[in-house]
N, C-alpha and C positions, 0 to 999 in steps of 0.2 A: 657644650659639655665642659667638664673640668679641664683646665689647661694641662697639657702633657707634662710641663715642667713640674707642676704641683703633684700630679699623679706619680711621677718618677720619684719625687722627693718622699712621698708617703711610702712608696714601696721600699725605698732604701731604708727608711726608718724602721720598717718591720724587722729588719735584720738585727742580730745581736748588737746592742749599742756599745759605744765607747764611753767617754765621760758624759754624764748627763748633768743638766743644770738644775738649780733650785728655782723656786717661784718667788720673785721679788715682790715688794709691795706694789710697785708700778705695774709689774706683770700681772698681779692678781686683779687690779682694777681693769686692765685691758681685757683680761679673760672674762671678767664679769660682764663687760659690755658686749663681747663677742657671743657669750652664752645667751644674753638677753635678746640679741638680734636673731640668734638661732631659734630661740623659743618662740619669738614673735613671727618668725617666718618672713622676714622682710625681703623684698625682691622676689624674683621668679625662681624657677627650679634650678637654673644655672647658678644663680647667686647662692642659693641654699647649699648646693653641692660644694661649691668652692669654699664657702664659709665652714662647712662641716669638715672638709679636708684640711683646712688650716687649723681648726681646733684639734683634729686628730694628730696633726704634725706637732702642734704645741705639746700635747699630752705625751707623745712618744719621746720628746726631747727632755722631759722632766725627770729628775731623780725620784726616788721613792717618796720622800717627804712632799715634793711638789705634786706628784700624782695624787697623793692622799688629799692634799688641799683642793686640788682640781675637783675630785669626786665629792668632797664634803661641800664645796660650793654648790654643786648641782643638787645634792641631797637637801641642803638647808634652805636654799633661796629660790628653788624652782618647783615647789610643790603647789597644790591648789590654793587659791585665795580664800582664806577662811570666811571673809565677809561675803564673797560671791556665793560660796557654798551655803551659808546661812540664809541668804536671800532666796536662793533657788529652792532650798529645802522648805522654807516657809511658803513659797508659792506652790510647791508641790502639795504640801499638806492641805492648803486651802482649795486646791483643785481636785483632790481625791473625790471620786464619785460624780464628777462633772465631765462634760465633753472635752474640757481642757486638760484632763489628767495626763494623757499620754504626751502631749506637748510639754507639759511641766516636767514630766519624768525625763524626757530627752534633755531639757534644759538643765536639770539637776545632774544628769550624767556628764554633760558638757562642763559644768562648773567643777565637778570633782575630777575631771581629767587633768592629770598633772602635766605641767610644762616639761618635766623631766622626760616624759614619754615622747614629746615632740623632738627634744634634743636627741634622744637615743635613736629615734626612727630616722633622723636625717643622717646620722653616722652610718646607718644600714645602707644608705643609697650610694656611698662613695666606693671607689675601687678597693677591694680587700676590706670593705667595711664590716662584713659579717665576722671575719677573722679578727679584726680589730676589737669588736665588741666582746667576742669570746675571751680574748686575752685581757681586755679591760676588766671583765668580771673576775678573772683569775686574780688580778691585783686586788680587786675589791674584796674578795673573800679573805685574802691575807690581812688587809687592814681591818676588816670587820671583827677580827678576834680581839682587838684592843680598842675598837671605836664603834660602839653600837649605834651611834647616830647615823651610820651609813646603812643601817638595816633597811630603811625604807627604800633607798635606791637599789639595794640588792634585790628586794622583793619585786620591784618593778622591772628590773633588768631580767631576772629569772623568768618572769611572766612573758616578756617579749621574746626571749630566746626559746621558751617552750612553744610559742606559736610559730616562730620562724623555723624551728627544727622539728616540727610535727612529722611523724613517721611517714606521712603521705608524701612529703617532699624528698625523702631520703632515697638514695639509690644503693642497692646491694650489688657489690662487685666481688668476683672471685679474683684474688691476686695470685700470680704465679711467678716462677723464676724469670719469666720474660717480661714482667711488669717493669716500668721505668725504674732505673737505679735509685733516683731520688725518693721514690715511694718506698722502695725496699729499705732504704736507710731509715725512713720514718718508722717502719715496723721494728727495726732494731732499737731505735730510740724509745719508742712508746711501750714496748713489751713490759708489762708490769707484774706478771705472775712468775714466769720462768725465763730468766735472762737469756737473751740470744748472745752467745759468746763469740761468734765468728760468722763469716759469710758461709762457711761450710755447714755450720749449725743451721743457719737460715735455709740454705738449700735443702738440707735434710727435711726441714719442716714444710717444704714446698714440693716434695717428691711425689711420685705417682700414687702412693698410698696415703697421701695427706691432702687436706684442703684448707685454705685460709680465705675467709670471707670478711668483708668490711662494709660498713655503711659510710656513704659520702653525702655531703650536701652540695647541691649544684653550684653554690657560691663559694665553696671551699673544695674544689675538685682535687687538690693535691694533698688534702689533709684527711686521713681516715678518722672518723669520729669514735668508732669502737670496732674491734675486730676479734674474731674467734678462730682458734686453731683446732683442726679436727684430724683425728687419726682414724683410718679405716682398718678394722681388725675383725677377728673372728672370736674375740673373747672380751670380757669386762676387765679392762686394764687396771692393774693395782699398784704399779710402780712407775713413777714419772721418769726416773733415770733410764729404765729399760725402754720406755716409750720414746725418749729423746736420744737414744744411743745412735750416734752417727754411723757406727760400724755394723749395726744390725742389718741383716738382709732386708731388702725392700719386700713388703708383703704384697701378694697378688691381690690388688683391689677388686678384681672380678669375683673373688671368693668371699669378700667381706659381707658380714651380716650385722655388724655393729659399728656405730659411729661414736667415737669418744671425743667429747669436747674437753680439751685439757688446758685451755688457756683462753680467758676472755679479758681483754684490756680496754678500758676507757682511756682515751688519749687526751681529751681536752678538759683541763681542770675547770675552766670557765663554764662548762656545761653541767656542773654538779647540780643534781636535782632535776635535770632534764632526762627523763627516762625513755630509752628506746632499746635497751638490751634485750628485753623480753621479745620484742618484735624481731630482733635480729635472729634469735635462736629459732623462732617459728619459721621465718623465711628460709633459713639455712636448712632446716629439716625438710621443708618442701622441695628445695633445690636438690638435696641429696637423694630423696626418694625418687625424684624424676630421673636422676642420672644412674642410680643404683637400686633397681627394684627389689633386689634381694635383702636390702637393709630392713631389719625389723626391730632392732634395739638401738636406742639413742640414750646415751648416758654421759656423765662428766667424770673426769678424774680431778677432783677439786682439793685445794688446800683448805685448812681450817685456821685462817689467819688470826682469829681472836682467842684461840684456846689458851695459849700461854698467858695472855693478858688477863683472861678470866681466872686462871689458877692463881696468878699473882694477887688478884683482888680477893680470892677466896682460898687461901693456902690450906685450909683444913680439908679440902676435897682430895688432896693427895693421900693423906692418911686414911680417909674414908674409902678410897679405892684400893687400899692396900699397897701404896707406893711409899717406900721408906727413903728413896733416893732424894737428896735435896734438890730444890728447884733449879739452882745454879748448874748442877751437874746434868740434870734431866734435859736442860735446854741446850746441851752441847752433844756432839756426836761421840764423845769418848766412851760412854757406857755401852753403845751399840757394838763396839769392837770386841767386847767381852761376850762370847757366845753364851756362856752360862747366865750372865746377867740379862742378856737380851731375851733368852727364853723365859726367865723368871718375870720379866716386866711385860711380856706380851699380853696376858689376860688383864692385869690391872690397868694397863694403858688403854686397852680397848674398852674396858668398863668406864674409865674416865672420859674417853671420847664420846661414848654413847650417852653418858649422863649430860655432858656438855651440849650435845646436839638436841637432846630431848627436853632439857630443863633450863638452860642458861638464857636469861632474858636481858634485853638491851638496857632496861632501866632497873634491873634487879627485881626481886619479888617473884611471884609465880605467874604473872600475866604479862602480856605485851609481846612485841616482836622478838625473834631470837637475837641473842648477843652477837652471833657470828654474821658478818655482812654477806659472805658468800651464801650462807644458808638462807638468809632473808631473801636474797635474789632468786635462788632456784626454787625454794618453796613457794615464793610469791609468783612464780611462773607455772606452778602446778606439778613440779617434780616431786618425787618421793626419795627419802634416804634409803639407799639400797644396800650399801656395804661399807664397812670401815676397813682401811688398809694399813696394817701395821708395818712400820718402816717403809711407807709408800713414797716418802721423800727424804732421802738421806743426805741432802745438801745442808750446809750450815744454816741457811734460811729456814729449811724445813724443820730442823730441830729447834731453832730459835723461836718459831712461831707456833709449832704444834707438836713438838717432841717426835717428829718424823711421821705423824699420822696424816693420812689423806682419806677422803670419802668419795664414794660414787653416788651421785644423784641420778636417778633414772627418770626419763621422760617417757611414760607410757601414754601414747596418744589417746587411748580410750578413757584414761583416768584424769587427764589434765584439768578439765573443767571442774570436775567434782573436787579434786584436791585443792584447786585454786579457790573455789568458793568456800570450802571449809576453813582454809587458812585465813582468808580475808574476813570472814564473818565471825569466827570464834577462835582463831589462832591455832587450830588443830594442825599438828605436824604429821604429814604422811610419812610413814617409815615401815619397813618390813618388821614382822613380829620378832625376829631374832635380835634386832638392835633394840627394840623396845624392852625386851626381857633383859638384855644386857644392861640397859640404863637403870632398871630397877635394882639389879644386884649391886650397883654402885652406891 
């Protein structure tokens, strides 16, 4: 097995680094030799693990520029051999229709298999190797913005992570106030929708009328991959501040007939493109129905994070909805303090929100997936747009991203499959007639 000293070094390197070094010319040549040995699989399993651990240690010691060179080296020099692929392809073409076809096909697959895959797979075998690869891809995604030559490595790594993080391997856990403190700290750190302001705030979100569930991978037991926060109520919640009020009385969860999903947070940037959020909600609904047989309504209280960005790209929609207030003022809380102005803007803003949800597309035009990422997620899981909530989020962030609007997506279990199929096949958006009519008036 890998030496204890090397494992301890690697674990210590996973902590927030101090000063990191660059990659010298000599270091680059040494790295190339190490990667070649790794790709060729020299030595036995023990040697392979030790070599991968040393490579991981080298990577973690590098500064940003050095890490980018490290990844570019793998991307550019460890792909399939073009000559070997051409030879195997010619042999396959010649063998088509003969008894040798399947053997030639296997040889072609082998020739096309990238050495990059072998390197990445060996990282997976070291202690904390899965977390190392997830964090490595987070780096890769940053570098990719200005260096498209890394795209081939990103595609291969995303493919590997998708296989390793298949939902069949994930474990659903309910987290409570009695969960380990280190894990609770991670929730505070990773909450991406409604900031957890204090330990009292977190405790409120874990009270008897609340539930918090997370997916974990067996190789990353201390790292939630995605988590959802749930409120048990007897109504369709429309204001997130009321829902998160630490001083509000605790609701008797035995009387609950509604489960409100009010925050869903992906925690690992390196798993972007690896989808398991839809499975999380379905598993959570099953768990809640088992524990609370009275529950018959499942809905979200969701932000509309793309609304302001869409309006900024299409400023004419404000006037078309009957809104005269400038964008800069509309995206602050100042207007909401004026009761007369707040009343006057209610209907125009609801029209604007309905039009956005019904018509705004990710790539512009009239077809394609919705512009709003939260809408794409819930509609893609079979939910329908149930209700718009005026001044549903009165935080600075709420005004900045959606002028205070929030939306309820409802999960009607008997309609999920039909909604999902219609959305996937034709882009049809499931919504109640009232919102559809409101969108047309805008």
